[in-house]
RORO-713145 format. One record per residue (C-alpha): residue in three letters; x, y, z. Coordinates in steps of 0.25 Angstrom, whole numbers. Each point is the difference from the previous one (the first is absolute). Example, Ala and Ser with C-alpha at 12.3 -4.5 7.8 and 13.67 -1.06 7.14 Angstrom:
REM residues 2
- residu,x,y,z
- Ala,49,-18,31
- Ser,6,14,-2
REM end
This chain:
REM residues 577
- residu,x,y,z
- Met,-72,111,195
- Lys,-6,-3,-13
- Lys,-2,15,-3
- Ile,14,3,4
- Tyr,7,-9,-11
- Pro,-3,9,-12
- Ile,5,12,6
- Leu,13,-7,4
- Leu,2,-5,-14
- Val,-2,14,-6
- Phe,11,5,10
- Ile,10,-11,-3
- Gly,-2,2,-15
- Leu,2,15,1
- Ala,13,-2,9
- Val,6,-10,-11
- Ser,-3,10,-11
- Gly,6,11,8
- Cys,13,-9,1
- Leu,0,-3,-15
- Asn,-1,15,-3
- Gln,11,4,10
- Asn,10,-10,-7
- Asp,-5,1,-15
- Lys,-7,11,-6
- Thr,-5,-9,-12
- Gly,-6,-10,10
- Phe,8,-12,-6
- Thr,15,-3,-2
- Pro,2,-12,-10
- Asp,11,-10,2
- Lys,12,2,-9
- Pro,-2,-12,-10
- Ser,9,-12,2
- Ile,0,-12,-8
- Ser,10,-11,-3
- Phe,1,-15,-3
- Arg,8,-8,10
- Gln,8,-5,-11
- Gln,5,5,-14
- Ser,-2,-13,-8
- Val,-6,-14,1
- Asn,4,-12,-7
- Val,-10,-11,-4
- Asn,1,-13,-7
- Lys,-6,-3,-14
- Asp,-13,-7,5
- Ala,-13,7,3
- Asn,-2,4,14
- Glu,-4,12,9
- Ile,9,8,8
- Thr,-2,10,12
- Ile,8,13,0
- Ala,1,9,13
- Leu,-3,15,-2
- Glu,2,11,10
- Ser,-8,12,-1
- Asn,-6,10,9
- Leu,-11,5,-9
- Pro,-10,-7,-10
- Trp,8,-5,-12
- Arg,-2,-7,-13
- Val,8,-10,-8
- Lys,1,-5,-15
- Ser,9,-9,-8
- Asp,6,3,-14
- Ala,-1,-15,-4
- Gly,-13,-8,-3
- Trp,7,-13,5
- Ala,1,6,14
- Lys,-14,4,4
- Val,-2,8,13
- Lys,-12,-5,8
- Thr,1,10,11
- Asp,1,13,-7
- Asn,-3,10,11
- Gly,1,2,15
- Met,-1,9,12
- Glu,13,-2,6
- Ser,12,-10,1
- Gly,-4,-14,-4
- Asp,2,-11,-9
- Ile,-2,0,-16
- Val,-4,-13,-6
- Val,5,-2,-15
- Ser,-4,-12,-9
- Ile,12,-5,-8
- Ala,-3,-7,-13
- Arg,9,-11,-5
- Asn,12,4,-8
- Arg,0,-9,-13
- Leu,11,9,-6
- Arg,15,-5,-1
- Glu,4,13,6
- Glu,-1,8,13
- Arg,-11,11,1
- Ile,-2,12,10
- Ala,-12,7,4
- Thr,0,13,8
- Leu,-10,3,11
- Thr,-3,15,3
- Ala,-6,4,13
- Trp,-4,15,2
- Ile,-7,9,10
- Thr,2,12,-9
- Asn,7,3,-13
- Asp,12,5,8
- Ser,0,-11,10
- Lys,1,-14,-6
- Thr,9,-13,0
- Thr,3,-11,-9
- Leu,4,-15,1
- Ser,5,-10,-10
- Ile,-6,-14,-2
- Ile,10,-8,-7
- Gln,-5,-14,-5
- Ala,9,-11,-4
- Ala,0,-5,-15
- Ala,-6,-13,-4
- Glu,10,-11,-1
- Ala,8,0,-13
- Ser,-2,-14,-4
- Glu,-3,-7,-13
- Ser,-13,2,-6
- Ile,-12,-9,6
- Thr,-10,-7,-9
- Tyr,-14,-2,5
- His,-10,-9,-7
- Val,-15,4,0
- Lys,-12,-7,-4
- Ala,-15,4,1
- Asn,-2,-11,10
- Gly,13,2,7
- Asp,2,-1,15
- Gly,3,13,7
- Leu,8,-8,11
- Ala,8,-7,-11
- Ser,15,5,-3
- Gly,-2,2,-15
- Ala,13,-6,-2
- Ser,-5,-9,-11
- Trp,-13,-3,-8
- Glu,-3,-11,10
- Glu,1,10,11
- Ala,-7,11,-7
- Thr,-5,11,9
- Thr,-10,12,-3
- Leu,3,13,-7
- Pro,-3,9,12
- Thr,10,-9,8
- Ala,11,1,-11
- Ile,-2,15,-2
- Asp,2,3,15
- Ala,12,-8,0
- Ala,7,4,-13
- Gly,11,10,0
- Asp,9,7,-11
- Gly,5,-10,-10
- Asp,-10,-12,4
- Val,-9,-7,-10
- Ile,-14,-5,2
- Leu,-5,-10,-10
- Leu,-15,0,-2
- Ala,-8,-12,-5
- Ala,-11,2,-10
- Gly,-13,4,7
- Thr,-8,13,5
- Tyr,5,7,13
- Ala,-7,11,7
- Pro,7,9,10
- Val,-3,-2,15
- Ala,10,10,7
- Leu,-2,15,1
- Ile,9,9,-6
- Ala,9,7,10
- Gly,-9,11,6
- Gly,-12,-6,-5
- Glu,-13,-2,8
- Ser,-12,-4,-9
- Ala,-2,-13,-7
- Glu,2,7,-13
- Glu,14,3,4
- Arg,5,-15,-1
- Thr,10,-1,-11
- Phe,13,-7,-4
- Glu,10,9,5
- Ile,14,-2,-6
- His,8,6,11
- Ser,14,-4,-4
- Asn,7,-3,-13
- Phe,-4,-14,-2
- Thr,-5,-8,-12
- Ile,-14,-6,-1
- Glu,0,-10,-12
- Gly,-13,-6,-4
- Gly,-3,-10,-11
- Tyr,4,-13,7
- Pro,-10,-12,-1
- Ala,-11,0,11
- Asp,5,-13,5
- Ala,15,4,-2
- Lys,10,-10,4
- Thr,16,0,0
- Gly,5,3,-14
- Asp,-12,7,-5
- Val,3,13,-8
- Ala,-9,12,-2
- Asp,-9,2,-12
- Pro,-9,13,-1
- Ala,-11,-10,-5
- Asn,-1,-4,14
- Glu,-9,12,4
- Thr,4,6,13
- Val,-10,10,5
- Leu,1,11,11
- Thr,-14,5,1
- Gly,-6,11,8
- Asn,-13,-7,1
- Leu,-2,-2,15
- Gly,-14,-6,-1
- Thr,-9,11,6
- Thr,9,11,-4
- Gln,12,3,-9
- Ala,14,5,4
- Tyr,4,14,-3
- His,14,-5,-5
- Val,2,-14,-4
- Val,15,1,1
- Val,8,12,6
- Ile,15,0,-2
- Ser,6,8,11
- Ala,14,-5,1
- Val,11,10,2
- Lys,9,2,-12
- Ser,12,-8,0
- Ser,13,0,-8
- Thr,1,-15,-1
- His,-14,-5,0
- Lys,-14,3,-7
- Ala,-14,-4,4
- Val,-4,-10,-11
- Leu,-13,-6,-4
- Lys,0,-11,-11
- Asn,-11,-8,-7
- Leu,-11,6,8
- Thr,-15,5,-3
- Ile,-4,12,9
- Arg,-15,3,-1
- Asp,-12,4,7
- Gly,5,12,8
- Lys,-10,11,3
- Gly,5,13,5
- His,-7,9,9
- Ser,-9,10,-6
- Lys,5,12,8
- Asn,14,5,4
- Lys,5,-8,12
- Glu,15,1,4
- Ile,6,-12,7
- Tyr,13,0,6
- Arg,10,-11,-2
- Tyr,11,-3,9
- Ser,7,-9,-11
- Gly,7,10,-9
- Asp,-5,12,8
- Ser,-10,3,-12
- Glu,-14,5,-1
- Tyr,-10,-6,-9
- Asp,-14,4,-3
- Ala,-11,-11,1
- Gly,-6,5,-13
- Glu,13,-2,-8
- Gly,6,-13,-6
- Ala,-11,-10,2
- Gly,8,-11,-6
- Leu,14,4,3
- Cys,6,11,8
- Ile,15,2,-1
- Gly,6,10,11
- Val,14,6,1
- Ser,5,-14,-5
- Asn,8,-7,-11
- Ala,-10,-10,-6
- Glu,1,-10,-12
- Leu,-12,-7,-6
- Ile,2,-11,-10
- Asn,-11,-8,-7
- Cys,-11,6,9
- Arg,-14,4,-3
- Ile,-7,12,7
- Ile,-15,-2,-4
- Gly,-14,3,5
- Asn,3,11,11
- Thr,-7,13,2
- Ser,2,12,8
- Cys,-3,15,0
- Met,14,3,-5
- Ala,11,-10,-6
- Gly,-9,-12,-1
- Gly,11,-10,-4
- Cys,13,5,5
- Ile,7,12,6
- Val,15,2,1
- Ser,2,11,10
- Tyr,9,12,0
- Glu,15,-5,2
- Gly,-5,-14,-3
- Ser,5,-8,-12
- Ala,-5,-12,-7
- Thr,4,-9,-12
- Phe,-11,-8,-7
- Thr,4,-11,-9
- Asn,-10,-8,-8
- Cys,-12,5,8
- Ser,-14,4,-3
- Ile,-8,11,7
- Ser,-14,-2,-5
- Asp,-15,1,3
- Asn,2,10,12
- Ser,-9,12,2
- Ala,0,13,7
- Thr,-11,9,4
- Gly,10,11,0
- Asn,14,1,-7
- Gly,9,-11,-5
- Ala,-6,-14,-2
- Gly,12,-8,-4
- Leu,14,5,5
- Trp,2,13,8
- Asn,15,4,0
- Glu,6,11,9
- Gly,13,-7,1
- Glu,9,-7,-10
- Val,-6,-11,-9
- Thr,7,-9,-10
- Met,-8,-10,-8
- Tyr,4,-11,-10
- Asp,-10,-8,-8
- Cys,-13,4,8
- Cys,-14,3,-4
- Ile,-9,10,6
- Ser,-14,-3,-5
- Asn,-15,2,2
- Asn,1,9,12
- Arg,-12,10,3
- Ala,1,13,7
- Asp,-11,10,2
- Phe,10,12,0
- Ala,14,2,-5
- Cys,8,-12,-6
- Ala,-5,-14,-1
- Gly,14,-7,-3
- Tyr,13,6,4
- Tyr,0,12,9
- Gly,14,7,1
- Val,-1,11,11
- Gly,13,6,0
- Gly,7,-14,0
- Ile,11,-5,-9
- Ser,-4,-11,-10
- Arg,8,-9,-9
- Ile,-9,-9,-8
- Tyr,4,-11,-10
- Asn,-7,-9,-9
- Ser,-14,2,6
- Ser,-14,2,-4
- Phe,-11,9,5
- Ile,-13,-5,-6
- Gly,-15,3,3
- Asn,1,9,11
- Asp,-12,10,2
- Asn,-3,12,8
- Tyr,-9,7,-10
- Lys,-11,0,10
- Gly,6,10,9
- Gly,4,10,-12
- Lys,14,0,5
- Leu,14,-2,-5
- Gly,9,-12,-5
- Gly,-7,-13,-3
- Gly,13,-9,-2
- Ala,10,9,8
- Tyr,-1,14,7
- Leu,13,7,3
- Arg,0,12,9
- Glu,7,8,11
- Gly,1,-5,15
- His,9,3,12
- Gly,5,12,-7
- Arg,5,-7,-12
- Gly,-5,-4,-14
- Ser,-2,-15,-4
- Asp,12,-5,-7
- Ala,-4,-11,-9
- Ile,6,-8,-11
- Phe,-7,-11,-8
- Val,8,-9,-9
- Asn,-7,-10,-10
- Cys,-13,2,6
- Thr,-14,-1,-6
- Phe,-12,8,4
- Ala,-13,-5,-6
- Glu,-15,1,2
- Asn,1,10,12
- Lys,-11,10,2
- Ser,-1,13,7
- Ser,-6,14,-1
- Ser,14,6,-2
- Gly,12,-8,-5
- Gly,-6,-14,-4
- Ala,14,-6,1
- Ile,8,10,8
- Ala,-2,13,7
- Leu,10,10,5
- Tyr,-2,10,11
- Gly,8,11,7
- Thr,-1,12,9
- Ser,5,14,-4
- Ala,13,-4,7
- Val,2,-15,-3
- Gly,-4,-9,-11
- Ala,0,-14,-4
- Cys,10,-6,-10
- Gly,-3,-12,-8
- Lys,10,-7,-10
- Phe,-5,-10,-10
- Ile,10,-9,-7
- Ser,-5,-10,-11
- Cys,-14,0,5
- Thr,-13,-3,-7
- Ile,-12,9,4
- Lys,-13,-5,-8
- Gly,-15,-2,2
- Asn,-2,9,12
- Ser,-11,10,1
- Ala,-3,13,8
- Asp,-8,13,-2
- Lys,13,7,0
- Gly,13,-6,-5
- Gly,-3,-14,-3
- Gly,15,-4,0
- Ile,6,11,9
- Trp,-5,12,8
- Met,8,11,7
- Asn,-8,9,8
- Asn,9,13,0
- Ala,13,5,-4
- Thr,8,-7,12
- Pro,1,-15,-3
- Thr,9,-5,-12
- Ala,0,-12,-8
- Glu,11,-6,-9
- Phe,-3,-11,-11
- Tyr,11,-8,-6
- Asn,-3,-11,-10
- Thr,-14,0,4
- Ile,-14,-3,-7
- Ile,-12,9,4
- Ser,-11,-3,-10
- Asp,-15,-4,-1
- Asn,-4,6,14
- Gly,-14,5,-1
- Thr,-7,12,7
- Asp,-15,3,2
- Ile,2,15,-4
- Gly,12,-1,-9
- Tyr,9,7,9
- Gly,14,-5,-2
- Gly,-2,-15,-4
- Thr,15,-2,2
- Val,7,10,8
- Ala,-7,12,6
- Ala,10,10,5
- Gln,8,12,-3
- Glu,12,-2,-9
- Ser,10,6,10
- Gln,-4,-12,9
- Val,3,-11,-9
- Ser,12,-5,-8
- Lys,-1,-11,-10
- Ser,11,-8,-7
- Phe,0,-11,-10
- Ser,-15,-2,4
- Ile,-14,-2,-7
- Ile,-10,9,4
- Gly,-14,-3,-6
- Ser,4,-3,-14
- Thr,12,9,-1
- Leu,15,-5,1
- Leu,9,9,7
- Asn,15,1,-1
- Ala,11,2,11
- Glu,-4,15,2
- Gly,-15,-3,0
- Asn,-2,5,-14
- Thr,-10,-7,-10
- Val,7,-10,-10
- Ser,-6,2,-13
- Gly,-4,-12,-8
- Trp,-5,-9,11
- Thr,-14,-2,6
- Phe,-3,-9,11
- Asp,-13,-8,0
- Pro,-3,-7,13
- Ser,-11,-9,-5
- Ser,9,-6,-10
- Met,14,2,6
- Leu,-3,-5,14
- Gly,-5,-14,3
- Ala,-8,-6,12
- Leu,2,3,15
- Asp,5,-13,5
- Phe,12,-8,5
- His,11,-1,-10
- Asn,13,-8,-1
- Gly,0,-5,14
- Gly,-3,13,7
- Val,-7,0,13
- Thr,-8,14,-3
- Lys,-9,4,-11
- Ser,5,9,-11
- Phe,-4,4,-15
- Ser,8,-8,-11
- Leu,6,8,-11
- Ile,-5,-5,-14
- Pro,11,-1,-9
- Gly,0,8,-13
- Glu,9,10,-8
- Ala,-10,11,3
- Asn,0,-2,15
- Pro,9,11,6
- Ala,0,-7,13
- Ile,8,-11,-6
- Asn,13,7,-2
- Gln,-1,15,1
- Gly,2,2,15
- Met,12,0,9
- Gly,12,-10,-2
- Ile,5,-9,11
- Ser,12,9,2
- Glu,-9,12,2
- Leu,-8,-7,10
- Asn,12,-5,7
- Ala,5,15,1
- Leu,-13,5,5
- Ala,-1,-11,11
- Thr,14,4,4
- Lys,-4,15,1
- Leu,-12,-3,8
- Gly,6,-11,9
- Leu,-9,-11,-5
- Asn,3,-15,-2
- Ser,6,0,-14
- Glu,-2,-15,-2
- Leu,-15,2,1
- Val,-1,12,-8
- Ala,7,-7,-12
- Lys,-11,-11,1
- Asp,-15,1,-2
- Gln,-12,-2,9
- Asn,1,-15,-2
- Gly,15,-1,4
- Gln,4,-2,-15
- Thr,12,7,-6
- Arg,-6,12,-7
- Asn,0,2,-15
- Glu,9,11,-5
- Lys,-8,13,1
- Ser,-14,-6,3
- Ile,-9,9,7
- Gly,-10,-3,12
- Ser,0,-11,11
- Tyr,0,-12,-10
- Ala,11,-3,-10
- Ala,-4,-6,-13
- Asn,4,-13,-6
- Asn,5,-6,13
REM end
């Protein structure tokens, strides 16, 4: 009998094959695709949870979500079955919708809506946090102080976290993170973190920036890729606010590594924004310091495309990048008041402020001692270039550039492609004491970028090879009005005014704080022979320019120190105040 079995199997196989061939010349007729969810929508509450959704299919399928907060855990199957979806807590004060799409082929698909209820629209909650707080405490008072991770997890739009002086390191992974270095303080909603309260704070105490409150990326055996990430969804009523904080010791990844964030549905690179990473969010920083961070790109801070940030009385200093952009990297929209970007170091392009197709409005700020000479690249103090199909649109008002160093453009460099160039406008600025091989003051790489100078001093900037100590550019790229370039006074049309000579060594004073100013500037030395005293734009002319450019006219009419500008003074500092 054993010898008969193989013969029988062959016979049976031939018989089956013959039957198939009789019914289907190809040997196989696939089922017609059929796929559907058993319901069109699912309503879920505001809290984090998991839901199970039934799917009917007669063939293998796949499924995806269009929202990071609704994460599909079962993304494929062979036939009808259940899909498990992880739902993140909704901290927004508005309903949100995610769409699941399941498909067999491009022509055979089905969708389902997940509708999550809004967070409760109540008055803002204040959380009190101390370095030695209790994670199980309510945080309702200083006596019931909780921990920072607990407060961040609980906070929603409009809430406030009061932070006592001390040093805080992140313990929670960023959404989507896996490794220890992906621990960060993730600002997932539009709440405020205000530091500066006494370490032993009690009821009635007020914040003082002198009470140093540090958010550190030092994790002991390693360092965080980002100390702080702001991923809050843009809101018409609230911003993510950081106040009286020092952000330091972040260390970005050395290689590109995309990390998906469900909060804000944004993607960030682990090698960018070691100190602070601002996503597609509205952020505001007040009295903050971003110091001592390093990364391959954007060592100190990055503002992503479509993100926006306002900096007031902030310092971005002593950060480094093995690539580009050691200080502040802007792809979105940045406004700055009374800030200092200083002593940052980059191995390649831009040590200080890097505008990559972004919009910048910068008032009363200083760019001092930034250096990327080592890499032989562009822009010591600031570098403006194209990005995301648009050129940088930057306006600097009452700003000082000093002691910056680069290969090209010691103070500022502008760059563009054949199609899109950067545009920089400088109003009542002083650019002195910078150095480069090319363009100690300003360098423009080709005919695409443009620069406009109003009521500005560009003088005493050195070059190693004598190539454009002031402005190295084609004349068609540059317009100058009521400005001093080198030793020459120019009128409204940019023509030389005879009878005046500017000597920076005897007509500009020391780089220092003046008249209560919070950023450094060069004083003007009074004297009838000094054209910077009274040969520039008048207050009415500055106001008209501010209106034309959509600027804050009140600030334009004052100097870098916030003092009322003397009639027709040139540069960032107004004499005799």
